[in-house]
C-alpha atoms as an extended CHARMM CRD file, in Angstrom:
* protein
*
       301  EXT
         1         1  MET       CA            105.3910000000      107.8210000000      -34.5010000000  PROA      1               0.0000000000
         2         2  GLY       CA            103.4370000000      108.3310000000      -30.8470000000  PROA      2               0.0000000000
         3         3  LEU       CA            101.9370000000      111.5870000000      -30.0770000000  PROA      3               0.0000000000
         4         4  ARG       CA            104.1590000000      114.4920000000      -29.5020000000  PROA      4               0.0000000000
         5         5  ALA       CA            101.7560000000      116.7710000000      -27.7960000000  PROA      5               0.0000000000
         6         6  LEU       CA             98.0450000000      116.8870000000      -26.0260000000  PROA      6               0.0000000000
         7         7  LEU       CA             96.3600000000      120.6830000000      -26.5570000000  PROA      7               0.0000000000
         8         8  ASP       CA             93.3060000000      122.0660000000      -24.7950000000  PROA      8               0.0000000000
         9         9  VAL       CA             92.8780000000      119.0870000000      -22.2750000000  PROA      9               0.0000000000
        10        10  PRO       CA             89.9450000000      120.5660000000      -20.1450000000  PROA      10              0.0000000000
        11        11  ALA       CA             89.6950000000      119.8450000000      -15.9540000000  PROA      11              0.0000000000
        12        12  PRO       CA             86.2640000000      120.4730000000      -15.1740000000  PROA      12              0.0000000000
        13        13  ALA       CA             85.1680000000      121.8920000000      -12.1130000000  PROA      13              0.0000000000
        14        14  LYS       CA             82.6930000000      120.2540000000       -9.0560000000  PROA      14              0.0000000000
        15        15  LEU       CA             80.2070000000      120.8230000000       -7.3240000000  PROA      15              0.0000000000
        16        16  ASN       CA             79.1620000000      119.1370000000       -3.2500000000  PROA      16              0.0000000000
        17        17  LEU       CA             75.1510000000      118.6210000000       -3.1960000000  PROA      17              0.0000000000
        18        18  PHE       CA             75.8210000000      117.6880000000       -0.4130000000  PROA      18              0.0000000000
        19        19  LEU       CA             77.9710000000      116.9870000000        2.1210000000  PROA      19              0.0000000000
        20        20  HSD       CA             78.4570000000      115.4050000000        5.2810000000  PROA      20              0.0000000000
        21        21  VAL       CA             81.2720000000      114.3910000000        8.0080000000  PROA      21              0.0000000000
        22        22  VAL       CA             80.0820000000      111.0610000000        9.1060000000  PROA      22              0.0000000000
        23        23  GLY       CA             83.3600000000      110.6690000000       11.1170000000  PROA      23              0.0000000000
        24        24  ARG       CA             86.8550000000      110.4110000000       11.9370000000  PROA      24              0.0000000000
        25        25  ARG       CA             89.4570000000      108.2180000000       11.1650000000  PROA      25              0.0000000000
        26        26  ALA       CA             92.5510000000      107.1540000000       13.9220000000  PROA      26              0.0000000000
        27        27  ASP       CA             95.2080000000      108.6600000000       11.2280000000  PROA      27              0.0000000000
        28        28  GLY       CA             93.2950000000      112.5580000000       11.5800000000  PROA      28              0.0000000000
        29        29  TYR       CA             91.4620000000      112.0270000000        7.8970000000  PROA      29              0.0000000000
        30        30  HSD       CA             87.9560000000      112.5650000000        7.9350000000  PROA      30              0.0000000000
        31        31  LEU       CA             84.9470000000      110.1190000000        6.7250000000  PROA      31              0.0000000000
        32        32  LEU       CA             82.2870000000      112.1280000000        4.1330000000  PROA      32              0.0000000000
        33        33  GLN       CA             79.3790000000      111.3620000000        2.3740000000  PROA      33              0.0000000000
        34        34  SER       CA             79.0010000000      113.5650000000       -0.8010000000  PROA      34              0.0000000000
        35        35  VAL       CA             77.0380000000      113.5440000000       -4.6300000000  PROA      35              0.0000000000
        36        36  PHE       CA             80.2250000000      115.1410000000       -6.4670000000  PROA      36              0.0000000000
        37        37  VAL       CA             78.7800000000      116.6610000000       -9.9290000000  PROA      37              0.0000000000
        38        38  LEU       CA             81.0030000000      117.9630000000      -12.8140000000  PROA      38              0.0000000000
        39        39  LEU       CA             80.1790000000      121.0220000000      -14.4300000000  PROA      39              0.0000000000
        40        40  ASP       CA             81.1880000000      122.7790000000      -17.6370000000  PROA      40              0.0000000000
        41        41  TRP       CA             83.5490000000      125.6650000000      -15.8640000000  PROA      41              0.0000000000
        42        42  CYS       CA             87.2750000000      124.0470000000      -16.6020000000  PROA      42              0.0000000000
        43        43  ASP       CA             91.0150000000      124.8030000000      -16.5670000000  PROA      43              0.0000000000
        44        44  THR       CA             92.7740000000      124.3140000000      -19.7710000000  PROA      44              0.0000000000
        45        45  LEU       CA             96.3910000000      122.0070000000      -19.8980000000  PROA      45              0.0000000000
        46        46  HSD       CA             98.4370000000      121.3020000000      -22.5140000000  PROA      46              0.0000000000
        47        47  PHE       CA            100.9380000000      118.6780000000      -22.5850000000  PROA      47              0.0000000000
        48        48  GLU       CA            103.9670000000      118.5030000000      -24.1900000000  PROA      48              0.0000000000
        49        49  LEU       CA            106.4890000000      115.2120000000      -24.8200000000  PROA      49              0.0000000000
        50        50  ARG       CA            109.7950000000      115.0630000000      -23.1300000000  PROA      50              0.0000000000
        51        51  HSD       CA            112.3580000000      112.7230000000      -24.0140000000  PROA      51              0.0000000000
        52        52  ASP       CA            114.8630000000      114.5570000000      -20.8110000000  PROA      52              0.0000000000
        53        53  GLY       CA            112.9770000000      113.1140000000      -18.3370000000  PROA      53              0.0000000000
        54        54  GLN       CA            112.1490000000      116.3850000000      -16.9360000000  PROA      54              0.0000000000
        55        55  LEU       CA            108.6790000000      117.7800000000      -15.8220000000  PROA      55              0.0000000000
        56        56  ALA       CA            108.2360000000      121.2460000000      -16.6660000000  PROA      56              0.0000000000
        57        57  ARG       CA            105.3100000000      123.8330000000      -15.6800000000  PROA      57              0.0000000000
        58        58  GLN       CA            104.2190000000      126.9690000000      -17.7320000000  PROA      58              0.0000000000
        59        59  ASP       CA            101.7210000000      129.2670000000      -15.9860000000  PROA      59              0.0000000000
        60        60  LEU       CA             99.3500000000      130.7400000000      -18.7870000000  PROA      60              0.0000000000
        61        61  GLY       CA             96.9350000000      132.8240000000      -16.2260000000  PROA      61              0.0000000000
        62        62  ALA       CA             97.3350000000      133.0030000000      -12.9390000000  PROA      62              0.0000000000
        63        63  ALA       CA            100.6430000000      131.8820000000      -11.0200000000  PROA      63              0.0000000000
        64        64  LEU       CA            100.3100000000      129.1840000000       -9.3360000000  PROA      64              0.0000000000
        65        65  PRO       CA            102.3610000000      127.6800000000       -6.0180000000  PROA      65              0.0000000000
        66        66  ALA       CA            105.5120000000      126.2790000000       -7.5680000000  PROA      66              0.0000000000
        67        67  ASP       CA            105.3100000000      122.4420000000       -6.8470000000  PROA      67              0.0000000000
        68        68  ASP       CA            101.1850000000      122.2780000000       -7.7820000000  PROA      68              0.0000000000
        69        69  LEU       CA             99.2710000000      118.8540000000       -8.3490000000  PROA      69              0.0000000000
        70        70  SER       CA             99.9240000000      118.8620000000      -11.9600000000  PROA      70              0.0000000000
        71        71  LEU       CA            103.4690000000      118.6580000000      -11.4720000000  PROA      71              0.0000000000
        72        72  ARG       CA            103.2570000000      116.2620000000       -8.4070000000  PROA      72              0.0000000000
        73        73  ALA       CA            100.8720000000      113.8460000000       -9.9630000000  PROA      73              0.0000000000
        74        74  ALA       CA            103.0230000000      114.0310000000      -13.5790000000  PROA      74              0.0000000000
        75        75  ARG       CA            106.0290000000      113.1640000000      -11.1050000000  PROA      75              0.0000000000
        76        76  ALA       CA            103.2580000000      110.5570000000       -9.6110000000  PROA      76              0.0000000000
        77        77  LEU       CA            102.7070000000      108.7670000000      -12.5340000000  PROA      77              0.0000000000
        78        78  GLN       CA            106.3570000000      108.9940000000      -14.2420000000  PROA      78              0.0000000000
        79        79  LEU       CA            107.9700000000      107.2380000000      -10.9410000000  PROA      79              0.0000000000
        80        80  ALA       CA            105.0870000000      104.6860000000      -10.6210000000  PROA      80              0.0000000000
        81        81  SER       CA            105.5480000000      104.0680000000      -14.4260000000  PROA      81              0.0000000000
        82        82  GLY       CA            109.0270000000      103.6700000000      -14.4530000000  PROA      82              0.0000000000
        83        83  THR       CA            108.7620000000      105.9610000000      -17.7750000000  PROA      83              0.0000000000
        84        84  ALA       CA            112.2830000000      107.5600000000      -18.7810000000  PROA      84              0.0000000000
        85        85  LEU       CA            109.8600000000      110.4130000000      -20.6630000000  PROA      85              0.0000000000
        86        86  GLY       CA            108.9170000000      113.5230000000      -19.5960000000  PROA      86              0.0000000000
        87        87  ALA       CA            106.4670000000      116.8040000000      -20.3870000000  PROA      87              0.0000000000
        88        88  ASP       CA            106.0590000000      120.3830000000      -20.5840000000  PROA      88              0.0000000000
        89        89  ILE       CA            102.6470000000      121.4230000000      -19.0290000000  PROA      89              0.0000000000
        90        90  ALA       CA            101.0360000000      124.3220000000      -19.1200000000  PROA      90              0.0000000000
        91        91  VAL       CA             98.2420000000      125.6670000000      -17.4740000000  PROA      91              0.0000000000
        92        92  GLN       CA             95.4170000000      128.1470000000      -18.0010000000  PROA      92              0.0000000000
        93        93  LYS       CA             93.4930000000      128.7510000000      -14.6950000000  PROA      93              0.0000000000
        94        94  GLN       CA             90.2990000000      129.6120000000      -14.6900000000  PROA      94              0.0000000000
        95        95  VAL       CA             88.4020000000      127.6110000000      -11.7050000000  PROA      95              0.0000000000
        96        96  PRO       CA             89.5420000000      129.7500000000       -8.7780000000  PROA      96              0.0000000000
        97        97  TRP       CA             91.0780000000      128.4570000000       -6.1860000000  PROA      97              0.0000000000
        98        98  GLY       CA             90.0320000000      128.4640000000       -2.8150000000  PROA      98              0.0000000000
        99        99  ALA       CA             86.7010000000      127.7720000000       -4.0680000000  PROA      99              0.0000000000
       100       100  GLY       CA             85.4180000000      124.5030000000       -2.6440000000  PROA      100             0.0000000000
       101       101  LEU       CA             85.1810000000      123.4460000000       -6.6650000000  PROA      101             0.0000000000
       102       102  GLY       CA             87.9500000000      120.7400000000       -6.8820000000  PROA      102             0.0000000000
       103       103  GLY       CA             90.5130000000      122.7930000000       -9.5930000000  PROA      103             0.0000000000
       104       104  GLY       CA             93.3760000000      121.4790000000       -8.4030000000  PROA      104             0.0000000000
       105       105  SER       CA             92.5820000000      118.2520000000       -8.0840000000  PROA      105             0.0000000000
       106       106  SER       CA             90.6870000000      118.1450000000      -11.8060000000  PROA      106             0.0000000000
       107       107  ASP       CA             93.8660000000      119.5990000000      -12.8360000000  PROA      107             0.0000000000
       108       108  ALA       CA             95.6920000000      116.5220000000      -11.2420000000  PROA      108             0.0000000000
       109       109  ALA       CA             93.4450000000      114.0840000000      -12.6600000000  PROA      109             0.0000000000
       110       110  SER       CA             93.6080000000      115.2710000000      -16.4180000000  PROA      110             0.0000000000
       111       111  THR       CA             97.3920000000      115.4510000000      -16.2180000000  PROA      111             0.0000000000
       112       112  LEU       CA             97.0590000000      111.9630000000      -14.8310000000  PROA      112             0.0000000000
       113       113  LEU       CA             94.5760000000      110.8330000000      -17.4320000000  PROA      113             0.0000000000
       114       114  ALA       CA             97.0840000000      113.2120000000      -20.4250000000  PROA      114             0.0000000000
       115       115  LEU       CA            100.2640000000      111.8540000000      -19.5480000000  PROA      115             0.0000000000
       116       116  ASN       CA             98.5610000000      108.2220000000      -19.8020000000  PROA      116             0.0000000000
       117       117  ARG       CA             98.5420000000      108.5720000000      -23.2480000000  PROA      117             0.0000000000
       118       118  LEU       CA            101.3200000000      110.8050000000      -24.3000000000  PROA      118             0.0000000000
       119       119  TRP       CA            103.8910000000      108.1800000000      -22.3860000000  PROA      119             0.0000000000
       120       120  ASN       CA            101.8020000000      104.9770000000      -24.4800000000  PROA      120             0.0000000000
       121       121  LEU       CA            101.6430000000      103.9650000000      -20.8340000000  PROA      121             0.0000000000
       122       122  HSD       CA             97.6310000000      102.5470000000      -21.1470000000  PROA      122             0.0000000000
       123       123  TRP       CA             97.1860000000      102.1540000000      -17.6060000000  PROA      123             0.0000000000
       124       124  PRO       CA             93.3480000000      101.2430000000      -16.7270000000  PROA      124             0.0000000000
       125       125  ARG       CA             91.6280000000      103.1700000000      -14.6470000000  PROA      125             0.0000000000
       126       126  GLU       CA             92.0080000000      101.5420000000      -11.3700000000  PROA      126             0.0000000000
       127       127  ARG       CA             96.1970000000      101.9940000000      -11.3650000000  PROA      127             0.0000000000
       128       128  LEU       CA             95.5750000000      105.6780000000      -12.0130000000  PROA      128             0.0000000000
       129       129  GLN       CA             92.9270000000      105.9320000000       -8.9590000000  PROA      129             0.0000000000
       130       130  GLN       CA             95.5450000000      104.2730000000       -6.7320000000  PROA      130             0.0000000000
       131       131  LEU       CA             97.5710000000      107.1540000000       -7.7340000000  PROA      131             0.0000000000
       132       132  ALA       CA             94.9870000000      109.8710000000       -7.2190000000  PROA      132             0.0000000000
       133       133  LEU       CA             94.2200000000      109.5350000000       -3.5410000000  PROA      133             0.0000000000
       134       134  PRO       CA             97.4090000000      110.3490000000       -1.8740000000  PROA      134             0.0000000000
       135       135  LEU       CA             97.5220000000      113.3290000000       -4.1620000000  PROA      135             0.0000000000
       136       136  GLY       CA             93.7490000000      115.1390000000       -2.5760000000  PROA      136             0.0000000000
       137       137  ALA       CA             90.8890000000      113.6420000000       -1.9260000000  PROA      137             0.0000000000
       138       138  ASP       CA             89.0610000000      114.9680000000       -4.8960000000  PROA      138             0.0000000000
       139       139  VAL       CA             91.3480000000      113.2390000000       -7.3260000000  PROA      139             0.0000000000
       140       140  PRO       CA             89.9110000000      109.7560000000       -7.4110000000  PROA      140             0.0000000000
       141       141  PHE       CA             86.5360000000      110.8590000000       -8.0890000000  PROA      141             0.0000000000
       142       142  PHE       CA             88.0230000000      113.1720000000      -11.4000000000  PROA      142             0.0000000000
       143       143  VAL       CA             89.6400000000      109.8880000000      -12.5840000000  PROA      143             0.0000000000
       144       144  GLY       CA             86.5060000000      108.4340000000      -12.5510000000  PROA      144             0.0000000000
       145       145  GLY       CA             84.5810000000      109.8780000000      -14.9000000000  PROA      145             0.0000000000
       146       146  HSD       CA             81.5200000000      110.4660000000      -13.6830000000  PROA      146             0.0000000000
       147       147  ASN       CA             78.9130000000      111.9970000000      -11.1470000000  PROA      147             0.0000000000
       148       148  ALA       CA             79.2510000000      110.1830000000       -8.3250000000  PROA      148             0.0000000000
       149       149  PHE       CA             78.2410000000      109.5700000000       -4.7350000000  PROA      149             0.0000000000
       150       150  VAL       CA             81.3580000000      109.3050000000       -2.4900000000  PROA      150             0.0000000000
       151       151  GLU       CA             82.1940000000      108.5040000000        0.4330000000  PROA      151             0.0000000000
       152       152  GLY       CA             85.4770000000      107.5250000000        2.8280000000  PROA      152             0.0000000000
       153       153  ILE       CA             87.9080000000      109.7910000000        2.1990000000  PROA      153             0.0000000000
       154       154  GLY       CA             87.2930000000      110.3530000000       -1.1490000000  PROA      154             0.0000000000
       155       155  GLU       CA             87.8590000000      106.7020000000       -2.5160000000  PROA      155             0.0000000000
       156       156  GLN       CA             84.4000000000      104.8650000000       -2.8620000000  PROA      156             0.0000000000
       157       157  LEU       CA             82.9770000000      106.4360000000       -5.5360000000  PROA      157             0.0000000000
       158       158  THR       CA             79.1210000000      105.1500000000       -6.9580000000  PROA      158             0.0000000000
       159       159  PRO       CA             78.2640000000      106.6520000000       -9.6880000000  PROA      159             0.0000000000
       160       160  ILE       CA             75.3660000000      107.4910000000      -10.6280000000  PROA      160             0.0000000000
       161       161  ALA       CA             73.2430000000      109.3800000000      -13.4470000000  PROA      161             0.0000000000
       162       162  LEU       CA             71.7780000000      113.0140000000      -12.8160000000  PROA      162             0.0000000000
       163       163  PRO       CA             70.0820000000      114.7770000000      -14.8830000000  PROA      163             0.0000000000
       164       164  ARG       CA             71.4040000000      118.0390000000      -16.7630000000  PROA      164             0.0000000000
       165       165  GLN       CA             71.2210000000      120.4500000000      -14.5740000000  PROA      165             0.0000000000
       166       166  TRP       CA             72.3900000000      124.5650000000      -14.7020000000  PROA      166             0.0000000000
       167       167  PHE       CA             74.2620000000      126.5670000000      -11.5490000000  PROA      167             0.0000000000
       168       168  ALA       CA             74.3730000000      129.5000000000      -10.6510000000  PROA      168             0.0000000000
       169       169  LEU       CA             77.9770000000      129.7030000000       -9.2560000000  PROA      169             0.0000000000
       170       170  VAL       CA             79.3430000000      132.7020000000       -6.9500000000  PROA      170             0.0000000000
       171       171  LYS       CA             82.8070000000      133.3610000000       -5.2840000000  PROA      171             0.0000000000
       172       172  PRO       CA             83.3400000000      135.7080000000       -2.9340000000  PROA      172             0.0000000000
       173       173  GLU       CA             87.0480000000      137.2390000000       -2.6920000000  PROA      173             0.0000000000
       174       174  ALA       CA             88.2650000000      135.4620000000        0.2260000000  PROA      174             0.0000000000
       175       175  SER       CA             89.4970000000      132.0050000000       -0.4860000000  PROA      175             0.0000000000
       176       176  ILE       CA             89.2010000000      129.9080000000        2.8040000000  PROA      176             0.0000000000
       177       177  PRO       CA             92.0750000000      126.8920000000        3.3010000000  PROA      177             0.0000000000
       178       178  THR       CA             90.5410000000      123.8480000000        4.0940000000  PROA      178             0.0000000000
       179       179  ALA       CA             92.8540000000      122.5550000000        7.1430000000  PROA      179             0.0000000000
       180       180  ALA       CA             91.3300000000      125.7840000000        8.4410000000  PROA      180             0.0000000000
       181       181  ILE       CA             87.6200000000      124.2580000000        7.9330000000  PROA      181             0.0000000000
       182       182  PHE       CA             88.1880000000      120.9290000000        8.9330000000  PROA      182             0.0000000000
       183       183  SER       CA             90.0070000000      122.3130000000       12.3310000000  PROA      183             0.0000000000
       184       184  SER       CA             87.5680000000      124.2350000000       13.0150000000  PROA      184             0.0000000000
       185       185  PRO       CA             85.8870000000      123.3670000000       16.4010000000  PROA      185             0.0000000000
       186       186  LEU       CA             82.4840000000      124.6870000000       14.7260000000  PROA      186             0.0000000000
       187       187  LEU       CA             82.7340000000      121.5340000000       12.7300000000  PROA      187             0.0000000000
       188       188  ARG       CA             80.4160000000      118.3610000000       13.8590000000  PROA      188             0.0000000000
       189       189  ARG       CA             81.7420000000      114.8800000000       13.3020000000  PROA      189             0.0000000000
       190       190  ASP       CA             79.5740000000      112.4730000000       14.1940000000  PROA      190             0.0000000000
       191       191  ASN       CA             76.9870000000      113.0470000000       12.2990000000  PROA      191             0.0000000000
       192       192  GLU       CA             74.7810000000      109.7020000000       10.7960000000  PROA      192             0.0000000000
       193       193  ALA       CA             75.0750000000      108.2830000000        7.2760000000  PROA      193             0.0000000000
       194       194  ALA       CA             73.0280000000      108.1350000000        5.0000000000  PROA      194             0.0000000000
       195       195  ILE       CA             73.1640000000      105.6600000000        2.2010000000  PROA      195             0.0000000000
       196       196  VAL       CA             72.9860000000      105.9130000000       -1.9510000000  PROA      196             0.0000000000
       197       197  ALA       CA             69.4200000000      104.2930000000       -2.0960000000  PROA      197             0.0000000000
       198       198  ASP       CA             68.1510000000      107.1550000000        0.3960000000  PROA      198             0.0000000000
       199       199  PHE       CA             69.6690000000      109.7800000000       -1.6150000000  PROA      199             0.0000000000
       200       200  LEU       CA             68.2590000000      108.0660000000       -5.1850000000  PROA      200             0.0000000000
       201       201  ALA       CA             64.5460000000      107.8570000000       -3.0430000000  PROA      201             0.0000000000
       202       202  ASP       CA             64.0570000000      111.0200000000       -1.7140000000  PROA      202             0.0000000000
       203       203  THR       CA             60.9340000000      112.2980000000       -3.2660000000  PROA      203             0.0000000000
       204       204  GLN       CA             61.6500000000      116.4470000000       -3.3320000000  PROA      204             0.0000000000
       205       205  LEU       CA             65.2710000000      115.7450000000       -4.8180000000  PROA      205             0.0000000000
       206       206  THR       CA             63.6680000000      113.0010000000       -7.4480000000  PROA      206             0.0000000000
       207       207  GLN       CA             61.5380000000      115.8780000000       -8.7630000000  PROA      207             0.0000000000
       208       208  TRP       CA             63.9500000000      118.4730000000       -8.9510000000  PROA      208             0.0000000000
       209       209  LEU       CA             66.5090000000      116.0740000000      -10.3250000000  PROA      209             0.0000000000
       210       210  SER       CA             63.8890000000      115.2830000000      -13.2430000000  PROA      210             0.0000000000
       211       211  GLY       CA             63.7810000000      119.3210000000      -13.7100000000  PROA      211             0.0000000000
       212       212  GLU       CA             60.0040000000      119.1090000000      -11.6070000000  PROA      212             0.0000000000
       213       213  GLY       CA             59.3120000000      121.3020000000       -7.6410000000  PROA      213             0.0000000000
       214       214  THR       CA             61.3690000000      123.9800000000       -6.5260000000  PROA      214             0.0000000000
       215       215  GLY       CA             64.9340000000      125.1300000000       -6.6940000000  PROA      215             0.0000000000
       216       216  SER       CA             64.4100000000      125.2700000000       -3.0810000000  PROA      216             0.0000000000
       217       217  ALA       CA             63.2580000000      121.0860000000       -3.1350000000  PROA      217             0.0000000000
       218       218  ALA       CA             67.4160000000      120.4200000000       -4.0990000000  PROA      218             0.0000000000
       219       219  MET       CA             67.9230000000      121.8070000000       -0.2440000000  PROA      219             0.0000000000
       220       220  GLN       CA             65.5430000000      119.8120000000        1.0200000000  PROA      220             0.0000000000
       221       221  TYR       CA             67.9090000000      116.5820000000        1.1340000000  PROA      221             0.0000000000
       222       222  GLY       CA             71.3160000000      116.7990000000        3.5040000000  PROA      222             0.0000000000
       223       223  ARG       CA             73.3600000000      119.9200000000        4.1350000000  PROA      223             0.0000000000
       224       224  ASN       CA             76.6850000000      120.8850000000        3.5190000000  PROA      224             0.0000000000
       225       225  ASP       CA             78.4420000000      120.2040000000        7.1310000000  PROA      225             0.0000000000
       226       226  LEU       CA             81.0430000000      122.6130000000        6.5890000000  PROA      226             0.0000000000
       227       227  GLN       CA             79.4090000000      125.6150000000        5.8900000000  PROA      227             0.0000000000
       228       228  ALA       CA             78.5560000000      127.0220000000        9.4760000000  PROA      228             0.0000000000
       229       229  PRO       CA             82.7170000000      126.7460000000       10.2600000000  PROA      229             0.0000000000
       230       230  ALA       CA             83.4500000000      128.1400000000        6.7170000000  PROA      230             0.0000000000
       231       231  GLU       CA             80.6100000000      131.5130000000        7.6400000000  PROA      231             0.0000000000
       232       232  HSD       CA             82.2620000000      131.8170000000       10.5100000000  PROA      232             0.0000000000
       233       233  HSD       CA             85.6040000000      131.9460000000        9.4960000000  PROA      233             0.0000000000
       234       234  CYS       CA             84.5450000000      134.0120000000        6.2500000000  PROA      234             0.0000000000
       235       235  PRO       CA             81.1810000000      136.0600000000        6.5050000000  PROA      235             0.0000000000
       236       236  GLU       CA             81.3150000000      136.5850000000        2.9090000000  PROA      236             0.0000000000
       237       237  VAL       CA             80.1620000000      133.0460000000        2.4610000000  PROA      237             0.0000000000
       238       238  ALA       CA             76.8920000000      133.8960000000        4.4780000000  PROA      238             0.0000000000
       239       239  GLN       CA             76.6950000000      137.1440000000        2.8140000000  PROA      239             0.0000000000
       240       240  ALA       CA             77.2720000000      135.1590000000       -1.0560000000  PROA      240             0.0000000000
       241       241  ALA       CA             74.2030000000      132.7140000000        0.6290000000  PROA      241             0.0000000000
       242       242  ARG       CA             71.9890000000      135.5950000000        1.1250000000  PROA      242             0.0000000000
       243       243  TRP       CA             72.5340000000      137.1110000000       -2.4690000000  PROA      243             0.0000000000
       244       244  LEU       CA             71.6550000000      133.8220000000       -3.9180000000  PROA      244             0.0000000000
       245       245  GLU       CA             68.9520000000      133.1770000000       -2.1350000000  PROA      245             0.0000000000
       246       246  ASP       CA             67.5170000000      136.4060000000       -2.8650000000  PROA      246             0.0000000000
       247       247  ARG       CA             67.6450000000      135.4620000000       -7.0180000000  PROA      247             0.0000000000
       248       248  PHE       CA             67.0040000000      132.3190000000       -6.9900000000  PROA      248             0.0000000000
       249       249  GLY       CA             65.2040000000      131.5790000000       -3.5440000000  PROA      249             0.0000000000
       250       250  ASN       CA             68.1400000000      128.5250000000       -2.6740000000  PROA      250             0.0000000000
       251       251  SER       CA             72.2830000000      128.2730000000       -1.4300000000  PROA      251             0.0000000000
       252       252  ARG       CA             74.5370000000      126.0530000000       -0.5340000000  PROA      252             0.0000000000
       253       253  MET       CA             78.2430000000      126.3390000000       -0.2410000000  PROA      253             0.0000000000
       254       254  SER       CA             80.2500000000      123.6390000000       -2.2150000000  PROA      254             0.0000000000
       255       255  GLY       CA             83.0210000000      121.1390000000       -0.8970000000  PROA      255             0.0000000000
       256       256  SER       CA             84.7130000000      123.6260000000        1.9470000000  PROA      256             0.0000000000
       257       257  GLY       CA             84.5190000000      127.1450000000        0.1410000000  PROA      257             0.0000000000
       258       258  SER       CA             84.0970000000      129.8920000000       -0.5180000000  PROA      258             0.0000000000
       259       259  THR       CA             81.9230000000      129.1100000000       -3.4360000000  PROA      259             0.0000000000
       260       260  VAL       CA             77.4070000000      128.7550000000       -3.1850000000  PROA      260             0.0000000000
       261       261  PHE       CA             75.8810000000      127.9790000000       -5.6490000000  PROA      261             0.0000000000
       262       262  ALA       CA             71.9070000000      127.9270000000       -6.6580000000  PROA      262             0.0000000000
       263       263  ARG       CA             70.0220000000      125.8020000000       -8.6450000000  PROA      263             0.0000000000
       264       264  ALA       CA             69.1170000000      128.0700000000      -12.0100000000  PROA      264             0.0000000000
       265       265  GLY       CA             67.6550000000      125.4390000000      -14.0920000000  PROA      265             0.0000000000
       266       266  ALA       CA             67.0580000000      121.8960000000      -15.7660000000  PROA      266             0.0000000000
       267       267  GLY       CA             67.8540000000      121.1240000000      -19.3660000000  PROA      267             0.0000000000
       268       268  ASP       CA             69.3370000000      122.7540000000      -22.5940000000  PROA      268             0.0000000000
       269       269  LYS       CA             68.4340000000      126.3220000000      -20.9910000000  PROA      269             0.0000000000
       270       270  PRO       CA             68.4550000000      128.1550000000      -17.2920000000  PROA      270             0.0000000000
       271       271  VAL       CA             65.3720000000      129.1530000000      -16.5520000000  PROA      271             0.0000000000
       272       272  ALA       CA             66.7140000000      131.7950000000      -14.0950000000  PROA      272             0.0000000000
       273       273  THR       CA             69.5250000000      134.1250000000      -14.8910000000  PROA      273             0.0000000000
       274       274  TRP       CA             71.6930000000      137.0180000000      -13.3340000000  PROA      274             0.0000000000
       275       275  ASP       CA             73.2690000000      140.5270000000      -14.4150000000  PROA      275             0.0000000000
       276       276  GLU       CA             77.2870000000      139.9090000000      -13.7020000000  PROA      276             0.0000000000
       277       277  SER       CA             77.5280000000      143.4200000000      -13.1570000000  PROA      277             0.0000000000
       278       278  ASP       CA             74.5540000000      143.3980000000       -9.8650000000  PROA      278             0.0000000000
       279       279  LEU       CA             78.0840000000      141.2880000000       -8.2690000000  PROA      279             0.0000000000
       280       280  PRO       CA             79.7220000000      142.9970000000       -5.5590000000  PROA      280             0.0000000000
       281       281  PRO       CA             83.0030000000      144.4750000000       -6.5670000000  PROA      281             0.0000000000
       282       282  ARG       CA             86.0120000000      141.7600000000       -6.4890000000  PROA      282             0.0000000000
       283       283  TRP       CA             82.9680000000      138.7110000000       -6.3930000000  PROA      283             0.0000000000
       284       284  VAL       CA             83.2820000000      136.0910000000       -8.9090000000  PROA      284             0.0000000000
       285       285  GLY       CA             79.8170000000      134.5090000000      -10.7100000000  PROA      285             0.0000000000
       286       286  ARG       CA             79.2210000000      132.2350000000      -13.6360000000  PROA      286             0.0000000000
       287       287  LEU       CA             76.2030000000      130.2420000000      -14.6330000000  PROA      287             0.0000000000
       288       288  SER       CA             77.3120000000      126.8250000000      -15.1250000000  PROA      288             0.0000000000
       289       289  ARG       CA             75.8500000000      123.6620000000      -16.4890000000  PROA      289             0.0000000000
       290       290  SER       CA             76.2270000000      119.7940000000      -15.6820000000  PROA      290             0.0000000000
       291       291  LEU       CA             78.0200000000      117.7170000000      -17.1320000000  PROA      291             0.0000000000
       292       292  ASP       CA             76.4470000000      114.0390000000      -18.0440000000  PROA      292             0.0000000000
       293       293  GLN       CA             80.4180000000      112.5550000000      -17.5150000000  PROA      293             0.0000000000
       294       294  HSD       CA             83.9790000000      113.9200000000      -17.6420000000  PROA      294             0.0000000000
       295       295  PRO       CA             85.1300000000      114.9150000000      -20.8320000000  PROA      295             0.0000000000
       296       296  LEU       CA             88.2730000000      112.7350000000      -20.7580000000  PROA      296             0.0000000000
       297       297  VAL       CA             86.0480000000      109.8790000000      -19.6360000000  PROA      297             0.0000000000
       298       298  GLY       CA             87.4640000000      107.6120000000      -22.2990000000  PROA      298             0.0000000000
       299       299  TRP       CA             91.1990000000      107.9230000000      -22.0670000000  PROA      299             0.0000000000
       300       300  ALA       CA             91.1970000000      105.2570000000      -19.3050000000  PROA      300             0.0000000000
       301       301  ASP       CA             89.8910000000      101.8890000000      -19.6970000000  PROA      301             0.0000000000
């Protein structure tokens, strides 16, 4: 008897420690460099096997688009594998949409990993990643399973080991469509490329990652090239950055926003905390810990 269901499947969020735009391809896709870090802030998905080949989704929390990334990922794997099986997918959203945290992409990656097991396909990770990239630039990272230096349009992954960190995250009420940021005239697309060795050799960053030095040292390496266009599009991003600066001494936007984060400590416990009641109305805040690896890292060879 094979598996009939996979329940309580996590789909973790991510942060961009920095994000550089270093070029643009002829097809319009932007070339990026970033370090992605997995977080313990997760959506939860449930999968039940169907033998009629149908794919259906139930929303257990916030309503998702009719054809969200989890359904698109399931359909892509079903088509590529030729399986006659289907699945009922239930999604409990916790990671906010339009936040720069990769929530939808993570749902897609966890769907690929879960259905690979539920449908008894046994596809290797590399084969799943070939399906992942057309779904979204962040999806290959989540399938990859490790914190990583990310390049290209999201397909070039160099796994890196990062000590455990704590981050204070604030998302203003507004959500930002990614397309609006990448089409902004304020976005520079010709920044100098870095290499992995530059990132790992940076002295201030090394001290920060090891728990030494100050929180602001984390922000000495690189920047987020999307932050200025995001702040112009959504002034609340700048307000959130100032809010965190006042309390933690550092801040930076993740992805294309609107979430802004600050380092709040290293190791097993944060060194700085907050009272969430201090947040402005309709803002979402969370103290989140980085993960050493994806919870489903063992679900693909």
